C-alpha positions in Angstrom: 0.0 0.0 0.0 1.3 3.5 -0.8 0.5 7.0 0.1 0.6 9.8 -2.5 4.1 10.7 -3.4 5.2 7.0 -3.3 6.0 6.8 0.4 5.2 3.3 1.7 2.7 2.8 4.5 4.2 0.9 7.4 2.0 -1.9 8.8 1.8 -0.1 12.2 0.2 2.9 10.5 -2.6 0.9 8.8 -5.2 1.4 11.6 -4.6 5.2 11.7 -4.9 5.4 7.9 -8.2 3.6 7.9 -9.5 5.5 10.9 -8.6 8.8 9.3 -10.6 7.9 6.3 -13.9 7.3 8.2 -13.7 9.4 11.3 -15.1 12.9 11.6 -18.5 13.9 10.3 -19.2 10.7 8.4 -22.8 10.6 9.5 -23.3 14.2 8.3 -21.7 13.4 5.0 -23.9 10.4 4.6 -27.0 12.4 5.3 -26.0 15.2 3.0 -25.1 12.7 0.2 -28.4 10.8 0.5 -30.4 14.1 0.7 -28.6 15.3 -2.5 -29.5 12.0 -4.2 -33.2 12.4 -3.2 -33.2 16.0 -4.3 -31.7 15.2 -7.6 -34.2 12.4 -8.2 -37.1 14.6 -7.2 -35.8 17.5 -9.4 -35.4 15.2 -12.3 -38.9 13.7 -11.9 -40.4 17.2 -11.4 -38.7 18.5 -14.5 -40.0 15.6 -16.5 -43.6 16.1 -15.2 -43.3 19.8 -15.9 -42.1 19.3 -19.4 -44.7 16.6 -20.0 -47.4 18.9 -18.7 -46.3 21.8 -21.0 -46.3 19.5 -24.0 -49.7 18.0 -23.2 -51.2 21.5 -22.7 -49.7 22.9 -25.8 -50.8 19.9 -27.9 -54.3 20.2 -26.6 -54.4 24.0 -27.1 -53.0 23.5 -30.6 -55.7 20.9 -31.4 -58.6 22.9 -29.9 -57.5 26.2 -31.5 -57.0 24.5 -34.9 -60.6 23.3 -34.7 -61.9 26.8 -33.7 -59.9 28.4 -36.5 -61.4 25.9 -39.0 -64.9 26.5 -37.8 -64.4 30.3 -38.0 -63.3 30.0 -41.6 -66.4 27.9 -42.3 -68.6 30.7 -41.0 -66.8 33.2 -43.1 -67.4 31.0 -46.1 -71.1 31.3 -45.5 -70.9 35.1 -45.3 -68.8 35.2 -48.5 -71.3 32.9 -50.3 -74.2 35.2 -49.2 -72.4 38.2 -50.7 -71.6 36.3 -53.9 -75.3 35.3 -54.1 -76.4 38.9 -53.7 -73.9 40.1 -56.3 -75.1 37.4 -58.7 -78.7 38.5 -58.3 -77.8 42.1 -59.1 -75.8 41.1 -62.1 -78.6 38.9 -63.6 -81.3 41.5 -63.0 -82.4 42.6 -66.5 -83.6 46.0 -65.3 -80.2 46.9 -63.9 -78.4 45.7 -67.1 -80.8 47.7 -69.3 -80.3 50.8 -67.2 -76.5 50.6 -67.3 -76.5 50.0 -71.1 -78.8 53.0 -71.7 -76.9 55.2 -69.3 -73.9 55.1 -71.7 -75.8 57.4 -74.2 -77.3 60.5 -72.6 -81.1 60.5 -72.6 -82.8 63.8 -73.5 -85.7 63.0 -71.2 -84.3 63.6 -67.7 -87.5 62.6 -65.9 -87.5 59.2 -67.6 -83.8 58.8 -66.6 -84.6 59.7 -63.0 -87.5 57.4 -62.9 -85.4 54.5 -64.2 -82.6 55.2 -61.6 -85.2 55.1 -58.8 -86.5 51.9 -60.1 -83.0 50.3 -60.1 -82.3 51.6 -56.6 -85.5 50.1 -55.4 -84.4 46.8 -57.0 -81.0 47.0 -55.2 -82.6 47.8 -51.9 -84.9 44.8 -52.1 -81.8 42.6 -52.7 -79.8 44.1 -49.9 -82.5 43.5 -47.3 -81.2 39.9 -47.1 -77.6 41.0 -46.8 -77.4 43.6 -44.0 -73.6 43.4 -43.9 -73.4 45.2 -47.4 -73.6 48.9 -46.7 -73.2 50.4 -50.2 -73.3 49.2 -53.8 -71.8 51.2 -56.6 -72.6 50.4 -60.2 -70.3 51.7 -63.0 -71.1 51.6 -66.7 -68.6 50.5 -69.4 -67.2 54.0 -69.5 -66.3 53.8 -65.8 -68.9 56.3 -64.7 -70.8 55.6 -61.5 -74.5 55.5 -62.5 -76.2 53.9 -59.4 -75.6 54.1 -55.7 -77.5 52.1 -53.1 -76.5 53.2 -49.6 -77.9 51.8 -46.4 -75.1 52.8 -43.9 -72.8 55.6 -43.0 -70.0 54.6 -45.4 -69.5 56.5 -48.6 -67.6 55.8 -51.8 -64.0 54.4 -51.3 -61.1 56.7 -51.9 -59.8 57.2 -55.4 -56.5 55.5 -54.8 -58.1 52.5 -53.1 -60.7 52.3 -55.9 -58.0 52.4 -58.6 -56.0 49.6 -56.9 -59.2 47.5 -56.7 -59.9 48.1 -60.4 -56.3 47.1 -61.3 -56.8 43.8 -59.4 -60.0 43.3 -61.3 -58.5 43.6 -64.8 -57.3 40.0 -65.3 -60.5 38.6 -63.9 -63.7 38.0 -65.9 -66.7 37.6 -63.7 -64.7 36.6 -60.5 -65.0 38.7 -57.4 -61.9 40.5 -56.0 -61.5 41.7 -52.4 -59.6 44.5 -50.7 -59.5 47.1 -47.9 -60.3 50.8 -48.4 -60.8 54.0 -46.6 -64.3 55.3 -47.1 -65.9 58.6 -46.1 -68.1 58.4 -43.0 -70.6 60.8 -41.5 -70.5 59.3 -38.0 -66.8 58.8 -37.3 -64.9 61.7 -35.8 -62.1 61.7 -38.3 -64.6 61.5 -41.2 -63.5 58.1 -42.6 -63.4 54.5 -41.6 -61.8 51.3 -42.8 -64.1 49.1 -44.9 -64.0 45.9 -46.9 -64.6 46.2 -50.6 -65.5 43.6 -53.2 -65.5 44.3 -57.0 -66.8 42.2 -59.9 -67.3 42.6 -63.6 -71.0 42.4 -64.5 -71.7 39.8 -67.3 -75.1 38.9 -68.6 -76.3 35.4 -69.4 -74.4 35.6 -72.7 -71.2 36.5 -70.8 -71.2 40.0 -72.4 -69.8 42.6 -70.0 -72.0 45.7 -69.4 -70.5 47.3 -66.2 -68.7 47.0 -62.9 -70.1 46.5 -59.4 -68.3 47.6 -56.2 -69.7 46.6 -52.8 -68.7 48.1 -49.5 -69.0 46.1 -46.3 -68.2 46.9 -42.6 -65.2 45.1 -41.0 -67.8 43.6 -38.7 -68.5 41.1 -41.5 -65.3 39.4 -40.6 -64.6 40.6 -37.0 -67.8 39.2 -35.6 -67.0 35.8 -37.0 -63.5 35.9 -35.7 -64.4 37.2 -32.2 -64.0 33.8 -30.6 -60.4 33.6 -31.9 -59.6 37.0 -30.3 -61.3 36.5 -27.0 -60.1 38.9 -24.2 -58.0 40.6 -26.8 -55.2 38.1 -26.4 -55.6 36.3 -29.8 -54.2 37.3 -33.1 -55.8 36.8 -36.5 -54.8 37.5 -40.1 -57.2 37.0 -43.0 -55.8 37.0 -46.5 -57.9 37.4 -49.6 -57.4 35.0 -52.6 -54.7 37.3 -54.2 -52.6 37.3 -51.1 -53.5 40.8 -49.8 -54.4 41.4 -46.2 -58.2 41.6 -45.8 -58.4 41.8 -42.0 -56.1 41.7 -39.0 -56.4 42.8 -35.3 -52.6 43.5 -35.0 -50.6 46.7 -35.2 -48.3 47.5 -38.2 -45.2 45.8 -36.8 -47.0 42.6 -35.8 -48.8 42.6 -39.2 -45.5 42.7 -41.0 -44.2 39.9 -38.8 -47.2 37.8 -39.6 -46.9 38.4 -43.3 -43.4 37.1 -43.2 -44.6 33.8 -41.8 -47.1 33.0 -44.6 -44.8 30.3 -46.0 -43.8 28.7 -42.7 -44.9 25.3 -41.5 -47.8 25.3 -39.0 -48.6 25.0 -36.2 -45.8 27.4 -35.3 -44.7 29.4 -32.2 -44.2 33.1 -32.7 -43.1 35.6 -30.1 -44.7 39.1 -30.3 -44.0 41.8 -27.7 -42.6 39.3 -25.2 -45.6 37.0 -25.5 -45.5 33.6 -27.3 -48.4 32.8 -29.6 -49.3 29.4 -31.1 -50.4 30.0 -34.8 -52.4 27.7 -37.0 -53.3 28.1 -40.7 -56.3 27.1 -42.8 -57.2 27.8 -46.4 -60.7 28.1 -47.7 -60.9 26.1 -50.9 -61.8 26.8 -53.7 -62.5 30.5 -52.8 -58.9 31.0 -51.8 -59.2 32.9 -48.5 -56.5 32.0 -45.9 -56.9 32.4 -42.2 -54.0 32.6 -39.7 -55.1 32.3 -36.0 -52.8 32.8 -33.0 -53.6 31.8 -29.4 -51.6 33.4 -26.6 -49.6 31.0 -24.4 -49.3 33.6 -21.6 -51.9 31.9 -19.5 -50.2 28.6 -19.9 -46.9 30.1 -18.9 -48.5 31.6 -15.8 -50.0 28.2 -14.8 -46.6 26.6 -15.4 -45.0 29.1 -13.1 -47.6 28.1 -10.5 -46.7 24.4 -11.1 -43.0 25.2 -10.6 -43.7 26.9 -7.3 -45.8 23.9 -6.2 -43.0 21.5 -7.2 -40.4 23.7 -5.4 -42.4 23.7 -2.1 -43.1 20.0 -2.5 -39.4 19.4 -3.1 -38.4 21.3 0.0 -40.8 19.2 2.0 -39.5 16.0 0.5 -35.9 16.9 1.3 -36.7 17.8 4.9 -38.7 14.6 5.4 -36.0 12.6 3.7 -33.3 14.1 5.9 -35.3 13.2 9.0 -35.9 9.6 7.9 -32.3 9.2 6.8 -31.1 10.6 10.2 -33.2 8.1 12.1 -32.2 5.1 9.9 -28.5 6.0 9.8 -28.4 6.1 13.7 -29.2 2.3 13.7 -27.1 1.5 10.6 -24.0 3.3 11.8 -23.8 1.8 15.3 -21.6 -1.0 14.1 -19.5 1.6 12.3 -19.0 3.4 15.7 -17.7 0.2 17.2 -15.3 -0.1 14.3 -14.1 3.5 14.9 -13.4 2.7 18.6 -11.5 -0.4 17.6 -9.4 1.5 15.1 -8.5 4.1 17.7 -7.4 1.4 20.1 -5.5 -0.3 17.3 -3.8 2.9 16.4 -2.6 3.4 19.9 -0.6 0.2 19.5 -2.9 -2.4 21.1 -3.1 -5.1 18.5 -5.0 -7.5 20.8 -8.2 -5.4 20.3 -11.2 -7.2 18.7 -14.7 -5.7 18.0 -18.0 -7.4 18.6 -20.0 -8.4 15.4 -23.8 -8.5 15.9 -25.0 -8.8 12.2 -24.3 -10.8 9.1 -24.6 -7.9 6.6 -21.9 -5.8 5.0 -21.1 -4.0 8.2 -20.7 -7.4 9.9 -18.3 -8.4 7.2 -16.3 -5.2 7.8 -16.2 -6.1 11.5 -14.9 -9.6 10.8 -12.4 -8.2 8.3 -11.2 -5.7 11.0 -10.6 -8.6 13.5 -8.8 -10.6 10.8 -6.7 -7.6 9.8 -5.7 -6.9 13.4 -4.5 -10.5 13.8 -2.6 -10.4 10.5 -1.0 -7.1 11.4 0.2 -8.5 14.7 1.7 -11.5 12.9 3.2 -9.3 10.2 4.9 -7.1 12.7 6.5 -10.1 14.4 7.6 -11.4 11.0 9.1 -8.1 10.0 10.9 -7.8 13.3 12.4 -11.3 12.8 13.2 -10.5 9.2 15.1 -7.4 10.2 17.2 -9.4 12.7 17.9 -12.0 10.0 18.9 -9.3 7.5 21.4 -7.8 9.9 23.0 -11.3 10.3 23.1 -11.8 6.5 24.9 -8.4 6.1 27.5 -9.3 8.7 28.1 -12.6 6.9 28.4 -10.9 3.5 30.9 -8.4 4.9 32.9 -11.2 6.4 32.8 -13.1 3.0 34.0 -10.1 1.1 37.1 -9.8 3.2 38.7 -13.0 1.7 38.8 -11.7 -1.9 40.5 -8.5 -0.7 43.2 -10.5 1.0 43.7 -12.4 -2.3 43.9 -9.1 -4.2 46.6 -7.9 -1.8 48.5 -11.2 -2.2 48.4 -10.8 -6.0 49.9 -7.3 -5.7 52.8 -8.6 -3.5 53.4 -11.5 -5.9 53.4 -9.0 -8.9 56.2 -6.9 -7.3 58.1 -10.0 -6.3 58.2 -11.3 -9.9 58.8 -7.9 -11.4 61.8 -7.3 -9.1 63.2 -10.7 -10.2 63.0 -9.7 -13.9 60.1 -12.1 -14.6 58.1 -9.3 -16.4 55.7 -11.6 -18.4 54.7 -13.5 -15.3 54.4 -10.2 -13.4 52.1 -8.7 -16.1 50.0 -11.8 -16.1 49.6 -11.7 -12.3 48.8 -7.9 -12.6 46.0 -8.7 -15.1 44.5 -11.3 -12.8 44.7 -8.8 -9.9 43.0 -6.0 -11.9 40.2 -8.3 -13.0 39.7 -9.5 -9.4 39.6 -5.9 -8.2 37.1 -5.1 -11.0 34.9 -8.0 -10.0 34.8 -7.0 -6.3 32.9 -3.8 -7.1 29.1 -3.9 -6.9 27.3 -4.9 -10.1 25.1 -1.9 -9.7 28.0 0.5 -10.0 28.5 1.9 -13.5 31.8 1.7 -15.4 33.2 3.3 -18.5 33.6 1.8 -22.0 37.3 2.3 -21.7 37.5 0.4 -18.3 35.3 -2.5 -19.7 37.6 -2.8 -22.8 40.7 -2.7 -20.5 39.3 -5.7 -18.6 38.6 -7.5 -21.9 42.2 -7.1 -22.8 43.3 -8.5 -19.4 40.9 -11.5 -19.9 42.3 -12.1 -23.4 45.9 -11.9 -22.1 45.1 -14.5 -19.3 43.3 -16.8 -21.8 46.0 -16.7 -24.4 49.0 -17.0 -22.0 47.6 -19.8 -19.9 45.1 -21.8 -21.9 44.3 -21.3 -25.6 47.4 -20.0 -27.3 47.6 -17.2 -29.9 44.4 -15.4 -30.9 44.2 -12.3 -33.2 42.2 -9.8 -31.2 41.1 -6.4 -32.8 39.5 -3.8 -30.5 38.3 -0.6 -32.3 36.9 2.4 -30.3 37.5 6.1 -30.8 39.1 8.0 -27.9 35.9 10.1 -27.5 33.8 7.0 -26.7 36.0 5.6 -23.9 34.5 7.9 -21.2 30.9 6.9 -21.9 29.2 5.2 -19.0 27.7 1.7 -19.2 26.8 -1.2 -16.9 29.6 -3.3 -15.5 30.5 -6.7 -16.9 28.3 -6.6 -20.0 31.1 -7.6 -22.5 32.9 -10.1 -20.3 30.2 -12.9 -20.5 30.1 -12.5 -24.3 33.9 -12.7 -24.7 34.0 -15.6 -22.3 31.4 -17.4 -24.5 33.8 -16.9 -27.5 36.7 -18.6 -25.7 34.7 -21.4 -24.1 32.4 -22.2 -27.0 33.4 -20.6 -30.3 37.1 -21.4 -30.2 36.7 -24.7 -28.4 37.8 -26.9 -31.3 40.1 -24.4 -33.1 43.8 -24.2 -32.7 44.8 -21.6 -35.3 43.4 -18.7 -37.4 41.3 -17.5 -34.5 40.1 -13.9 -34.8 38.2 -11.9 -32.2 37.0 -8.4 -33.2 35.4 -5.8 -30.9 34.1 -2.6 -32.3 32.3 0.4 -30.6 30.7 3.2 -32.5 27.8 5.7 -32.4 24.7 5.4 -34.6 21.2 7.0 -34.4 21.8 8.5 -31.0 22.9 5.2 -29.4 26.1 3.4 -28.5 26.7 0.2 -30.6 29.2 -2.5 -29.6 29.9 -5.5 -31.9 31.7 -8.7 -30.7 32.5 -10.9 -33.7 34.4 -14.2 -34.0 35.1 -16.7 -36.7 34.5 -19.7 -34.5 32.2 -22.7 -34.8 29.0 -20.7 -34.7 25.6 -22.0 -33.3 22.7 -23.9 -34.7 19.1 -22.4 -34.7 18.1 -24.3 -31.6 21.1 -23.2 -29.5 20.5 -19.6 -30.7 16.8 -19.8 -29.7 17.6 -20.9 -26.2 20.0 -18.0 -25.7 17.7 -15.2 -27.1 14.2 -16.3 -26.0 13.4 -15.4 -22.4 11.1 -18.5 -21.9 13.7 -21.0 -23.4 15.3 -23.3 -20.8 19.1 -23.8 -20.9 20.6 -27.3 -20.7 21.9 -28.4 -17.4 25.4 -27.2 -16.6 25.5 -24.5 -19.3 27.0 -21.7 -17.2 28.1 -19.7 -20.2 24.5 -19.5 -21.4 23.4 -18.4 -18.0 25.9 -15.5 -18.0 24.8 -14.5 -21.5 21.1 -14.5 -20.7 21.8 -12.4 -17.6 23.3 -9.8 -19.9 20.2 -9.7 -22.0 17.9 -9.5 -18.9 20.0 -6.7 -17.3 19.8 -4.6 -20.4 16.1 -5.0 -20.7 15.5 -4.2 -17.0 17.8 -1.2 -16.8 17.6 0.4 -20.2 14.2 -0.6 -21.4 12.8 -2.2 -24.6 14.4 0.4 -26.9 17.8 -1.2 -26.3 19.0 -4.8 -26.3 21.2 -7.4 -28.0 21.0 -9.1 -31.4 22.8 -12.3 -32.3 23.7 -13.4 -35.8 25.3 -16.9 -36.1 25.7 -19.7 -38.6 27.1 -23.2 -38.0 30.8 -23.2 -38.8 30.8 -19.5 -39.9 31.2 -17.6 -36.6 28.9 -15.4 -34.5 28.2 -11.7 -34.3 26.8 -10.2 -31.1 25.4 -6.6 -31.5 24.6 -4.6 -28.4 22.6 -1.3 -28.5 23.1 0.9 -25.4 22.1 4.4 -24.5 24.6 7.2 -24.7 25.4 8.1 -21.0 28.1 10.6 -19.9 28.9 12.2 -16.7 30.1 11.2 -13.2 30.1 7.5 -12.4 27.4 6.2 -10.1 25.0 3.4 -9.5 22.1 2.8 -11.9 18.5 2.3 -11.1 16.4 -0.4 -12.6 13.8 0.7 -15.1 15.6 4.0 -16.0 16.8 3.9 -19.5 
């Protein structure tokens, strides 16, 4: 077990560590945590109910308002049909047609002309009795002169500009009625005029021969009364378009009207925000007449009710939280009693009394924790005893190792004395041989974890070759190539010696002459490369596999292979997978060992495993 920062936790500190994790306001933390969970669950459920309620209400309003909008348009259709019926009766009246045709040519008898006009006006008045929404009817002859006026209300003739626009819209039509809005003179309004609805139609007889133009003036109440249900309490919005796309009626101001006209091509139902209030708009078209009605219902009342729902949910949430906290407090008092016993046991254990045990009264998770505590206390006690005994044993081992290390030092001193003795007796070759053995012995006494230099490692290789050639194997051609700048590079101790030893023990085992050993060190791709090549007997594939594969098992007694595999393993552990050893060998053709090591310079010191 480790603390942050890598410091190890001593077994005697385990109880304090555990107690520090659970002591303090654990109960308060648990109550707060559970209360937060209840609050979150309630808030999520409340939000889902709130959104569902809004969606249901908006869907229902959309459905109901769409039905109301369609019914209002159906009632308007009846009014328009009535106006169309009256206009058709006027057009097909032979007396009116005869009068308009005769009125083109001036009549000398003014009395007869007056009498005929009066008769026509009486005919019009009789037809208009069944259509009280029509306030005025203007009849124009083919010269565009007004010849008959039937007036039952306060509205006069539409303004010249409005009338001209209406006549322009009428030009491409032959017998169909066109609609529009106009400002007409009024005798009862304070400003002397009022907004009226106008409808114009070319007058064709049964033979479809035109003989004049009819213009009918109607009050806005023709439409506003029918649409009153859609604008109840003044909160609804309506827009009625005539067949040619012009605005026929609307209860909005100019800015709202422009906003609605921009939405004529949008998909419906649609939500539109006007002056801070959201409206739900629906659209219906009167076919085949071509009138289009846009109706908008205000969602302000729905939003107000939703705010009330939010307040209710908020108060209910507070109540649920308080009640949950109370219930959690009561329940945790019972649940946390075993935890309190565990806390007391941990404090006792922390004080150093490892004989403490806690009572376990339940078989649930807390009971399991209690059993685990008792087991842990017993194991810690045993572990402390084992650690104490292990420390005593370690001290004894260190003393024995120091004692064992003294003997090689005595041998090293004896070799030095022997070297000077031989050197003083003019036995220089024997003295140099003893010196090489002494240096190798001194080199081997240093810890394997202490770095050396490439130059020192190559110097010991030369000593080893000298000893081998002088005492055992005879002449060998050895070639060592390394630039002066590379000799001070740091490397692990005794990496090359096992490889060179393998050359003498194995490669040159059956050779007596023409033996060549080449060692070359060089830099390549930001790494130190060392090659050890021989022209010995080489290795077969199976022997090569046992040396290079970590899982391969060496034959019994193969100490050279053990040393070589230790070199591979040390490079992997210390320098990492980016570095290593490659072997190329063929039976009877020699062996090439290629080492790749990191470039390390600086003061010599011990290396740490895992650092490349």
